C-alpha positions in Angstrom: 0.0 0.0 0.0 1.4 3.4 -0.9 0.3 6.8 0.1 0.5 10.0 -1.9 4.0 11.3 -1.8 6.5 12.0 -4.4 6.6 10.7 -7.9 4.6 11.7 -10.9 1.2 13.1 -10.1 -0.6 10.7 -12.4 0.9 7.6 -11.0 0.9 8.6 -7.4 -2.7 9.8 -7.3 -4.4 7.4 -9.7 -5.5 10.3 -11.9 -7.1 12.2 -9.0 -6.1 15.8 -8.6 -3.6 15.9 -5.6 -5.3 19.1 -4.3 -8.6 17.2 -4.1 -6.9 14.3 -2.2 -5.6 16.9 0.4 -9.1 18.1 1.2 -11.2 14.9 1.0 -12.3 13.3 4.2 -14.4 10.3 5.1 -18.1 11.2 4.7 -19.0 9.0 7.7 -16.4 10.1 10.3 -15.0 13.3 8.7 -11.6 11.7 9.4 -8.5 11.5 7.1 -8.2 9.2 4.1 -5.2 7.1 3.0 -4.6 6.4 -0.7 -4.2 2.7 -1.4 -2.6 2.8 -4.8 -2.6 -1.0 -5.3 -6.4 -1.3 -4.8 -7.4 2.1 -6.3 -9.1 3.1 -3.1 -9.3 5.8 -0.4 -9.2 4.1 3.0 -10.8 5.4 6.1 -9.3 3.4 9.0 -11.6 5.1 11.5 -14.8 4.0 9.6 -13.4 0.7 8.4 -14.3 1.5 4.9 -12.5 1.8 1.5 -13.9 4.1 -1.1 -13.2 3.1 -4.7 -11.6 5.4 -7.3 -13.1 4.8 -10.7 -11.6 6.6 -13.8 -9.8 9.1 -11.5 -13.0 9.9 -9.6 -13.3 9.0 -5.9 -16.7 7.5 -5.2 -17.4 8.9 -1.7 -20.7 7.1 -1.0 -20.8 4.8 2.0 -23.0 2.3 0.2 -20.3 2.0 -2.5 -17.5 1.5 0.0 -15.9 -1.8 0.7 -15.8 -2.9 4.4 -12.3 -3.5 5.7 -11.5 -6.9 7.2 
């Protein structure tokens, strides 16, 4: 799992604007999100949910999120 850090913006952020990633929060807990590059998801550890990123667009709907194990 990798987080947004250095590297090219397209590869590091899965096509999502890095400025958007800085301001997005979990819609359930309002807590921070971690980018999981391998699974193309934004992960909310506090909510136990992973929100998918499809075609460079974060899908921030709890009903679309995957529950973490």
